VOBA-1610 file (N, C-alpha, C; in pm, whole numbers, padded with zeros to 5 digits, always signed):
BEGIN
Met-00526-01784-01608Met-00598-01681-01584Met-00654-01590-01708Thr-00781-01566-01698Thr-00840-01513-01797Thr-00860-01357-01724Thr-00795-01248-01775Thr-00814-01113-01739Thr-00841-01034-01835Thr-00899-00890-01797Thr-00937-00808-01876Thr-00821-00719-01860Leu-00743-00655-01993Leu-00638-00550-01966Leu-00684-00427-01942Cys-00601-00382-01853Cys-00640-00223-01814Cys-00623-00135-01937Asp-00717-00044-01949Asp-00699+00069-02037Asp-00722+00183-01979Asp-00712+00225-01831Asp-00700+00332-01771Asp-00577+00391-01751Pro-00550+00520-01805Pro-00400+00594-01815Pro-00369+00617-01669Val-00482+00648-01596Val-00464+00684-01465Val-00360+00579-01378Val-00403+00472-01434Val-00313+00331-01364Val-00221+00301-01446Leu-00226+00299-01581Leu-00122+00240-01650Leu+00005+00300-01651Asp-00038+00462-01638Asp+00117+00529-01634Asp+00171+00552-01503Arg+00188+00443-01419Arg+00253+00430-01314Arg+00351+00313-01296Trp+00445+00314-01193Trp+00532+00200-01172Trp+00482+00105-01074Tyr+00497-00008-01089Tyr+00481-00112-01007Tyr+00561-00201-00978Pro+00575-00248-00852Pro+00680-00365-00824Pro+00616-00492-00864Val+00710-00572-00929Val+00650-00717-00973Val+00731-00826-00921Cys+00831-00811-00857Cys+00920-00921-00798Cys+01016-00848-00703Ala+01058-00923-00617Ala+01191-00899-00532Ala+01296-00922-00610Glu+01415-00825-00604Glu+01536-00847-00687Glu+01576-00991-00653Asn+01568-01064-00524Asn+01623-01165-00480Asn+01555-01276-00549Glu+01420-01270-00579Glu+01352-01377-00647Glu+01400-01435-00762Leu+01489-01328-00826Leu+01527-01385-00964Leu+01660-01461-00961Glu+01713-01448-00857Glu+01837-01538-00826Glu+01827-01671-00867Ala+01705-01725-00857Ala+01706-01865-00871Ala+01654-01892-01009Ala+01548-01835-01076Ala+01507-01848-01201Ala+01394-01717-01239Ala+01369-01722-01372Ala+01287-01629-01411Ala+01150-01639-01339Val+01088-01520-01319Val+00943-01510-01250Val+00826-01466-01348Ala+00720-01561-01359Ala+00627-01535-01448Ala+00512-01471-01339Thr+00454-01357-01386Thr+00347-01298-01289Thr+00248-01212-01399Thr+00156-01121-01329Thr+00061-01066-01407Thr+00054-00908-01355Leu+00057-00818-01428Leu+00002-00688-01386Leu-00093-00616-01472Leu-00186-00577-01407Leu-00326-00489-01468Leu-00356-00570-01581Gly-00366-00714-01552Gly-00431-00807-01647Gly-00326-00845-01765Ala-00227-00816-01777Ala-00099-00852-01859Ala+00004-00942-01820Asp+00013-01047-01881Asp+00126-01142-01822Asp+00266-01097-01856Leu+00337-01119-01768Leu+00485-01069-01759Leu+00567-01187-01723Thr+00704-01165-01778Thr+00820-01248-01730Thr+00923-01170-01691Cys+00996-01179-01570Cys+01072-01113-01504Cys+01237-01199-01504Gly+01310-01143-01559Gly+01444-01229-01547Gly+01557-01127-01553His+01689-01196-01617His+01812-01094-01638His+01848-01135-01775Asp+01909-01013-01820Asp+01966-01011-01957Asp+02098-01068-01937Gln+02179-01081-02046Gln+02313-01116-02060Gln+02404-01072-01970Asp+02393-00937-01935Asp+02486-00845-01842Asp+02425-00874-01701Gly+02316-00957-01679Gly+02273-00976-01518Gly+02199-00875-01486His+02134-00788-01554His+02053-00680-01533His+01894-00717-01535Pro+01814-00682-01450Pro+01674-00736-01459Pro+01610-00675-01582Val+01522-00767-01649Val+01443-00711-01763Val+01301-00772-01728Val+01209-00701-01790Val+01076-00737-01780Val+00994-00739-01906His+00925-00859-01942His+00871-00844-02093His+00743-00901-02097Thr+00655-00862-02185Thr+00551-00922-02217Thr+00562-01005-02333Ala+00430-01068-02397Ala+00472-01153-02503Ala+00495-01075-02633Ala+00486-00953-02628Ala+00502-00841-02738Ala+00591-00768-02729Arg+00656-00732-02614Arg+00747-00621-02609Arg+00843-00618-02456Glu+00927-00550-02461Glu+00999-00543-02345Glu+00965-00413-02285Leu+00964-00413-02130Leu+00904-00310-02055Leu+01021-00205-01996Pro+00988-00111-01972Pro+01096-00037-01877Pro+01100-00067-01738Val+01209-00088-01686Val+01244-00144-01546Val+01333-00037-01455Arg+01280-00043-01348Arg+01363+00023-01247Arg+01390-00076-01124Thr+01504-00059-01082Thr+01527-00154-00936Thr+01533-00048-00801Lys+01445-00058-00720Lys+01442+00019-00617Lys+01371-00066-00473Phe+01428-00011-00377Phe+01407-00060-00262Phe+01410-00231-00246Gly+01505-00269-00333Gly+01514-00427-00340Gly+01384-00485-00425Phe+01319-00421-00498Phe+01240-00478-00597Phe+01258-00433-00733Val+01191-00509-00820Val+01202-00455-00978Val+01067-00415-00982Trp+01067-00283-01050Trp+00954-00223-01081Trp+00922-00187-01234Thr+00811-00205-01294Thr+00769-00169-01432Thr+00655-00103-01455Thr+00661-00067-01586Thr+00513+00022-01617Thr+00470-00052-01743Leu+00315-00048-01764Leu+00257-00073-01900Leu+00242+00062-01968Gly+00245+00165-01900Gly+00233+00291-01972Gly+00347+00396-01984Glu+00307+00497-01968Glu+00425+00605-02009Glu+00426+00707-01862Pro+00483+00662-01750Pro+00473+00756-01646Pro+00541+00894-01663Val+00483+01008-01598Val+00538+01133-01608Val+00667+01147-01501Arg+00661+01061-01412Arg+00769+01078-01296Arg+00814+00935-01266Asp+00931+00915-01195Asp+00999+00821-01180Asp+00933+00754-01041Val+00982+00631-01007Val+00938+00564-00891Val+00947+00679-00770Phe+00852+00672-00680Phe+00880+00786-00565Phe+00984+00728-00486Thr+01012+00831-00420Thr+01135+00827-00319Thr+01093+00795-00182Ile+01206+00735-00088Ile+01166+00696+00042Ile+01288+00747+00113Asp+01316+00849+00192Asp+01425+00914+00192Asp+01507+00813+00322Glu+01427+00753+00409Glu+01486+00658+00510Glu+01544+00552+00443Ala+01521+00497+00320Ala+01590+00392+00238Ala+01734+00410+00244Asp+01771+00553+00215Asp+01920+00575+00205Asp+01990+00592+00340Glu+01923+00619+00430Glu+01973+00633+00572Glu+02060+00519+00622Pro+02199+00523+00653Pro+02272+00424+00712Pro+02230+00386+00848Gly+02251+00252+00888Gly+02218+00185+01011Gly+02074+00171+01049Arg+02011+00182+00924Arg+01870+00110+00937Arg+01835-00020+00900Arg+01739-00090+00951Arg+01708-00229+00963Arg+01601-00241+00830Tyr+01645-00310+00731Tyr+01547-00325+00595Tyr+01501-00462+00613Val+01350-00465+00619Val+01290-00591+00666Val+01180-00588+00532Ala+01207-00690+00435Ala+01103-00729+00345Ala+01009-00839+00389Cys+00878-00823+00401Cys+00809-00916+00473Cys+00735-01048+00403Gly+00774-01040+00243Gly+00700-01151+00176Gly+00575-01083+00135Trp+00537-01146-00013Trp+00429-01127-00065Trp+00294-01196-00003Val+00196-01137+00000Val+00059-01164+00029Val-00049-01135-00049Thr-00107-01250-00132Thr-00205-01235-00209Thr-00346-01217-00168Leu-00424-01107-00205Leu-00535-01080-00161Leu-00647-01063-00271Arg-00758-01114-00231Arg-00862-01108-00351Arg-00965-00985-00317Ser-00896-00876-00361Ser-00958-00752-00331Ser-00893-00657-00454Ser-00979-00540-00457Ser-00909-00413-00546Ser-00781-00366-00475Pro-00709-00319-00552Pro-00575-00252-00477Pro-00620-00135-00391Gly-00718-00054-00442Gly-00774+00068-00365Gly-00821+00029-00211Arg-00883-00074-00204Arg-00941-00143-00085Arg-00810-00165+00019Val-00716-00225-00050Val-00585-00244+00030Val-00529-00115+00094Val-00507-00016+00004Val-00459+00107+00038Val-00555+00176+00157Glu-00678+00174+00133Glu-00775+00231+00228Glu-00766+00163+00383Asn-00750+00034+00364Asn-00744-00040+00509Asn-00621-00017+00580Phe-00510-00003+00493Phe-00376+00070+00573Phe-00398+00186+00650Leu-00463+00293+00543Leu-00512+00420+00602Leu-00592+00419+00737Asp-00657+00307+00767Asp-00771+00302+00842Asp-00718+00280+01001Met-00720+00377+01083Met-00693+00349+01224Met-00781+00290+01328Ala-00924+00308+01266Ala-01033+00265+01350Ala-01037+00111+01363His-00988+00036+01275His-01006-00104+01289His-00893-00154+01392Phe-00793-00079+01433Phe-00696-00125+01518Phe-00735-00213+01629Pro-00833-00132+01722Pro-00875-00230+01836Pro-00957-00342+01811Phe-00995-00364+01701Phe-01105-00473+01671Phe-01040-00574+01592Val-00929-00549+01506Val-00870-00652+01427Val-00731-00680+01478His-00646-00588+01522His-00523-00599+01605His-00534-00590+01739Thr-00622-00664+01804Thr-00640-00673+01941Thr-00512-00676+02018Gly-00496-00598+02111Gly-00364-00635+02183Gly-00203-00614+02144Ile-00251-00548+02001Ile-00110-00522+01933Ile-00123-00367+01886Leu-00191-00337+01801Leu-00214-00193+01752Leu-00332-00143+01828Gly-00401-00200+01907Gly-00522-00146+01945Gly-00568-00233+02067Gly-00674-00199+02121Gly-00754-00243+02233Gly-00895-00201+02241Glu-00980-00277+02296Glu-01137-00212+02318Glu-01136-00114+02418Ala-01033-00112+02498Ala-01058+00005+02628Ala-01023+00126+02566Ala-00966+00140+02443Ala-00923+00272+02392Ala-00968+00259+02238Thr-01061+00304+02180Thr-01133+00268+02062Thr-01121+00410+01964Glu-01126+00532+02026Glu-01147+00626+01979Glu-01023+00699+01867Val-01073+00741+01773Val-00977+00780+01654Val-00964+00939+01677Ala-00852+00994+01753Ala-00854+01145+01768Ala-00836+01202+01645Arg-00897+01345+01634Arg-00882+01427+01537Arg-00743+01421+01455Tyr-00742+01426+01321Tyr-00598+01456+01267Tyr-00639+01528+01143Ser-00506+01571+01082Ser-00491+01662+00954Ser-00492+01578+00832Trp-00532+01608+00720Trp-00518+01553+00599Trp-00512+01653+00493Glu-00441+01617+00392Glu-00433+01702+00283Glu-00365+01641+00156Ile-00411+01715+00044Ile-00355+01670-00091Ile-00221+01760-00127Arg-00125+01724-00122Arg+00014+01810-00129Arg+00011+01827-00296Lys-00027+01938-00338Lys-00027+01962-00504Lys+00118+01970-00549Asp+00225+01988-00473Asp+00346+01988-00556Asp+00411+01868-00565Thr+00354+01760-00485Thr+00397+01616-00518Thr+00289+01540-00577Asp+00157+01599-00578Asp+00053+01500-00605Asp+00052+01386-00530Glu+00013+01406-00372Glu+00036+01288-00290Glu-00093+01324-00175Val-00128+01229-00124Val-00220+01225-00023Val-00127+01204+00110Trp-00162+01313+00223Trp-00092+01302+00351Trp-00193+01315+00481Ala-00173+01213+00563Ala-00244+01233+00670Ala-00160+01235+00788Thr-00154+01364+00867Thr-00051+01403+00971Thr-00117+01407+01135Asp-00037+01415+01220Asp-00083+01457+01344Asp-00177+01321+01400Cys-00126+01189+01333Cys-00217+01105+01403Cys-00193+01003+01518Lys-00242+01007+01604Lys-00221+00939+01748Lys-00300+00849+01769Phe-00250+00718+01817Phe-00331+00579+01863Phe-00280+00528+01977Phe-00319+00486+02075Phe-00269+00405+02172Phe-00255+00260+02110Gln-00151+00220+02143Gln-00104+00077+02065Gln-00032-00006+02174Pro-00105-00110+02214Pro-00035-00213+02345Pro+00108-00251+02280Gln+00114-00274+02158Gln+00256-00362+02128Gln+00280-00279+01983Met+00348-00164+01967Met+00365-00085+01860Met+00467-00144+01770Ser+00570-00221+01847Ser+00660-00295+01750Ser+00693-00442+01822Ala+00796-00491+01741Ala+00825-00643+01797Ala+00876-00637+01946Ala+00946-00526+01981Ala+01005-00513+02101Ala+00948-00426+02194Ser+00859-00325+02162Ser+00813-00210+02249Ser+00673-00250+02326Glu+00688-00170+02439Glu+00547-00197+02517Glu+00447-00055+02493Gly+00339-00087+02545Gly+00212+00004+02498Gly+00275+00157+02534Thr+00212+00224+02430Thr+00234+00375+02423Thr+00147+00446+02327Phe+00142+00558+02296Phe+00070+00626+02207Phe+00176+00642+02075Ala+00114+00576+01973Ala+00186+00585+01853Ala+00170+00710+01766His+00250+00770+01717His+00247+00918+01649His+00271+00895+01531Leu+00168+00880+01425Leu+00165+00823+01292Leu+00155+00933+01190Thr+00219+00914+01049Thr+00194+01002+00955Thr+00163+00899+00833Tyr+00063+00911+00765Tyr+00035+00851+00645Tyr+00054+00915+00517Arg+00116+00830+00421Arg+00149+00888+00273Arg+00102+00813+00183Val+00018+00857+00083Val-00016+00795-00052Val+00059+00835-00168Pro+00183+00799-00215Pro+00255+00865-00300Pro+00201+00819-00438Asp+00133+00727-00461Asp+00078+00680-00594Asp-00063+00622-00564Pro-00154+00613-00664Pro-00275+00570-00647Pro-00308+00440-00561Tyr-00215+00339-00608Tyr-00203+00209-00563Tyr-00069+00197-00459Gln-00019+00274-00420Gln+00116+00249-00326Gln+00062+00339-00176Val+00100+00277-00073Val+00116+00358+00067Val+00208+00352+00156Met+00201+00441+00241Met+00329+00431+00341Met+00275+00482+00482Leu+00370+00452+00575Leu+00330+00482+00736Leu+00477+00513+00776Tyr+00473+00651+00835Tyr+00590+00715+00924Tyr+00542+00698+01065Arg+00634+00644+01156Arg+00586+00669+01300Arg+00721+00707+01372Ile+00697+00755+01489Ile+00815+00810+01572Ile+00867+00670+01634Ser+00991+00640+01595Ser+01051+00528+01644Ser+01035+00476+01791Pro+00992+00383+01856Pro+00997+00329+02006Pro+01122+00335+02025Ser+01238+00313+01933Ser+01353+00291+01994Ser+01461+00407+01988Asp+01399+00522+01916Asp+01477+00645+01924Asp+01370+00756+01901Glu+01316+00826+01965Glu+01227+00949+01958Glu+01253+01046+01878Thr+01396+01059+01837Thr+01437+01144+01735Thr+01430+01103+01582Arg+01392+01002+01553Arg+01389+00943+01430Arg+01240+00886+01392Leu+01222+00850+01271Leu+01098+00801+01215Leu+01131+00655+01157Asp+01048+00574+01191Asp+01043+00440+01127Asp+00976+00469+00988Ala+00998+00402+00883Ala+00930+00414+00764Ala+00864+00261+00707Ile+00741+00247+00695Ile+00699+00109+00650Ile+00605+00153+00533Ala+00653+00067+00429Ala+00576+00087+00300Ala+00501-00023+00258Leu+00409-00010+00206Leu+00312-00141+00150Leu+00321-00140-00001Phe+00402-00211-00046Phe+00416-00207-00187Phe+00294-00308-00251Ile+00225-00279-00363Ile+00111-00322-00414Ile+00127-00362-00568Gln+00119-00464-00580Gln+00127-00519-00740Gln-00027-00534-00791Pro-00122-00472-00846Pro-00253-00496-00881Pro-00241-00599-01019Ile-00313-00714-00986Ile-00301-00817-01066Ile-00425-00816-01160Thr-00546-00806-01129Thr-00653-00776-01190Thr-00748-00672-01084Glu-00862-00621-01131Glu-00922-00532-01083Glu-00963-00566-00924Thr-00977-00703-00906Thr-01022-00752-00775Thr-00918-00872-00735Leu-00801-00847-00761Leu-00701-00952-00702Leu-00546-00868-00732Cys-00480-00886-00608Cys-00347-00802-00597Cys-00267-00888-00502Arg-00141-00857-00506Arg-00063-00887-00402Arg-00002-00767-00358Ala+00046-00772-00221Ala+00135-00674-00153Ala+00232-00743-00043Gln+00311-00642-00046Gln+00467-00664+00034Gln+00479-00569+00141Pro+00481-00590+00288Pro+00535-00488+00366Pro+00669-00471+00380Val+00719-00346+00360Val+00887-00328+00363Val+00907-00218+00452Met+00980-00250+00550Met+01015-00163+00668Met+01157-00107+00683Tyr+01184+00035+00695Tyr+01304+00069+00733Tyr+01308+00122+00871Leu+01359+00047+00970Leu+01322+00079+01114Leu+01459+00111+01206Val+01435+00168+01288Val+01545+00198+01401Val+01506+00117+01507Asp+01555-00012+01497Asp+01546-00127+01599Asp+01672-00199+01623Pro+01746-00176+01738Pro+01874-00233+01722Pro+01864-00380+01797Asp+01758-00407+01852Asp+01725-00512+01944Asp+01665-00625+01892Ser+01567-00635+01834Ser+01496-00725+01762Ser+01568-00793+01654Thr+01534-00936+01644Thr+01583-01031+01544Thr+01513-00981+01412His+01569-01027+01305His+01520-01025+01157His+01378-01091+01175Thr+01389-01227+01227Thr+01261-01310+01245Thr+01157-01252+01309Glu+01190-01199+01435Glu+01082-01136+01517Glu+01028-01007+01440Leu+01104-00916+01374Leu+01045-00809+01302Leu+00963-00861+01175Thr+00997-00949+01095Thr+00906-01012+01015Thr+00798-01093+01056Gln+00803-01160+01152Gln+00682-01217+01210Gln+00563-01141+01267Phe+00638-01013+01319Phe+00536-00921+01380Phe+00461-00871+01275Glu+00516-00843+01169Glu+00443-00745+01059Glu+00353-00859+00987Gln+00409-00977+00963Gln+00317-01069+00891Gln+00208-01116+00964Val+00206-01104+01104Val+00065-01137+01193Val-00028-01019+01152Ile+00019-00903+01173Ile-00058-00798+01144Ile-00133-00791+01021Phe-00045-00803+00894Phe-00111-00803+00786Phe-00186-00924+00725Leu-00161-01051+00775Leu-00243-01161+00765Leu-00379-01148+00853Gln-00381-01049+00941Gln-00526-01024+01034Gln-00581-00919+00927Asp-00520-00847+00870Asp-00593-00705+00770Asp-00642-00809+00651Arg-00586-00913+00610Arg-00644-00979+00478Arg-00783-01031+00519Ile-00792-01092+00617Ile-00919-01141+00650Ile-01050-01012+00610Ile-01003-00903+00686Ile-01099-00787+00677Ile-01136-00750+00532Val-01010-00724+00464Val-01017-00671+00343Val-01082-00750+00224Glu-01070-00883+00239Glu-01124-00992+00138Glu-01262-00988+00168Asn-01322-00966+00272Asn-01466-00961+00305Asn-01532-00812+00308Gln-01475-00747+00242Gln-01533-00613+00223Gln-01613-00624+00072Arg-01726-00572+00092Arg-01826-00571-00044Arg-01874-00420-00074Pro-01860-00381-00172Pro-01798-00478-00313Pro-01668-00461-00309Leu-01609-00541-00373Leu-01460-00544-00387Leu-01387-00426-00458Leu-01461-00379-00556Leu-01400-00261-00629Leu-01420-00127-00517Leu-01331-00058-00512Leu-01340+00045-00420Leu-01434+00176-00481Pro-01547+00200-00375Pro-01672+00304-00432Pro-01587+00442-00450Leu-01624+00511-00536Leu-01581+00680-00541Leu-01679+00756-00518Asp-01801+00732-00513Asp-01934+00798-00501Asp-01933+00796-00336Pro-01951+00922-00292Pro-01970+00904-00148Pro-02106+00879-00102Arg-02184+00849-00206Arg-02317+00806-00145Arg-02334+00628-00132Asp-02218+00576-00185Asp-02225+00440-00166Asp-02191+00381-00030Glu-02098+00462+00028Glu-02077+00431+00174Glu-02070+00548+00274Ile-02098+00547+00394Ile-02114+00666+00468Ile-01994+00693+00545Pro-01915+00786+00542Pro-01802+00807+00628Pro-01812+00872+00776Thr-01720+00823+00856Thr-01742+00889+00975Thr-01616+00999+00989Arg-01597+01063+01113Arg-01496+01156+01154Arg-01369+01064+01114Ala-01335+00961+01145Ala-01228+00871+01152Ala-01179+00853+00996Asp-01264+00858+00905Asp-01246+00821+00782Asp-01184+00942+00687Ala-01150+01053+00738Ala-01104+01154+00684Ala-00998+01126+00582Ser-00891+01048+00603Ser-00782+01013+00510Ser-00862+00936+00392Ser-00955+00842+00427Ser-01008+00763+00316Ser-01088+00859+00225Val-01163+00966+00267Val-01245+01038+00203Val-01151+01136+00122Thr-01037+01172+00174Thr-00960+01250+00071Thr-00878+01155-00030Tyr-00858+01039+00021Tyr-00793+00959-00106Tyr-00910+00911-00204Arg-01032+00890-00179Arg-01120+00874-00283Arg-01165+00992-00359Arg-01156+01122-00286Arg-01159+01258-00384Arg-01056+01248-00478Trp-00928+01228-00434Trp-00810+01236-00523Trp-00820+01153-00633Leu-00868+01015-00612Leu-00883+00923-00725Leu-00983+00979-00802Lys-01102+01017-00757Lys-01205+01070-00854Lys-01171+01187-00924Ala-01089+01270-00855Ala-01035+01403-00948Ala-00953+01373-01053Lys-00882+01258-01027Lys-00786+01207-01151Lys-00862+01132-01240Gly-00990+01085-01229Gly-01066+01014-01315Gly-01035+00869-01316Leu-00993+00815-01218Leu-00950+00673-01210Leu-01062+00575-01236Arg-01063+00485-01323Arg-01177+00388-01341Arg-01137+00259-01292Trp-01032+00212-01326Trp-00986+00082-01323Trp-00961+00030-01152Gly-01045-00090-01105Gly-01033-00108-00970Gly-01128-00025-00889Ala-01205+00049-00944Ala-01315+00153-00859Ala-01455+00129-00920Leu-01557+00133-00851Leu-01681+00175-00889Leu-01714+00320-00938Pro-01747+00370-01053Pro-01765+00480-01094Pro-01852+00591-01012Phe-01811+00709-01013Phe-01910+00791-00971Phe-02045+00827-01028Arg-02150+00830-00963Arg-02277+00840-01046Arg-02328+00965-01068Pro-02379+01025-01180Pro-02445+01138-01186Pro-02543+01151-01096Ala-02579+01293-01069Ala-02698+01304-00988Ala-02842+01248-01022His-02858+01228-01158His-02984+01207-01192His-02999+01042-01180Thr-02901+00970-01138Thr-02906+00833-01116Thr-02871+00791-00960Ala-02903+00903-00886Ala-02861+00870-00748Ala-02922+00772-00676Gly-03063+00746-00721Gly-03141+00638-00654Gly-03095+00478-00696Ala-03007+00488-00822Ala-02955+00342-00848Ala-02833+00298-00779Arg-02812+00190-00767Arg-02706+00118-00717Arg-02645+00034-00825Pro-02504+00036-00828Pro-02430-00017-00940Pro-02433-00178-00918
//
C-alpha cells in the first residue's frame, strides 16, 4: 500500500485502536495507521507492544483493544463509564473496512435521518421519517460534541425488543471516534452504550468496529453480534457511495437541513481545531465560486 503519512497534529495527537487484544493471541498483527505501517505484538513479559520500522509507540489497553498514537496526545484515551459497570454484556462486533474518510463514518453514525431508508424495519420505517428537534452542544470542559434529547421511532431497537421510540444521546469524544447512548429496552432506568471505534488507515480508507455495553439478559451473544453487523453493513453501502470521500468542512459544499444539526456542529468543531487530514479544507470567501 502506497500512502501519504499524516502531518496534521490535530489527528496525530490522538489515540486510536489498532487491534483487538484477542487478535494478538495467535500472532503479531500488521496494520496501518494514518499512513504509517505498524506491527502489533507482545513483549517478553506478554504486554502488548506496537512499533513502526523506526520506533516503538506508546500503548494503552482499553475496552478490549490495543490503542496507540503517532503523536503526543495531551490526554489519555477517553472513558466509557458503562464499561466498568458489573452485569453488562460486552459485545465486540468485528472489524469492517470502509473506503471512506473517517469523518464521513462518524457523521453517518450521527445521522438519524437515514434510519427509515437504510435500516427499514429495524431502526426506522417509511411511515415515520421525521427527525424531531434535538439539542446539540460542544462541551468545552471535555472538548466533546454531544447531541441530546434525540427521539426516533424504531421498529426493532435491539435484537430482542419490539417497536418503540428510542431515546438517544450521541457523543463525539475525539475527532474520529463516536458513541451512542440509549435508554435500554430491557431496563428503562439504565443506558446502553454503543461505541464505534475507528482506525484511520489513509484519508479515504479506514476500518471500524462497533462495541456494545448492553443491559440485555435475554439475547444470545450471536444474536447481539449479528443484529449490529446487519446495521453496520447496511451503513457501509451508504458511506462508501458518498462523494467526495473526504469530509467537507466548508458549509457551502453541502446544504444541511434541520435534521443535520449534529453534523453541522461536528464540522464546526473540526474546522475550529484546524483539522486538515481526512477533510476538504474551508475555502476563503474570495474563492467561494470555485469547487475543490
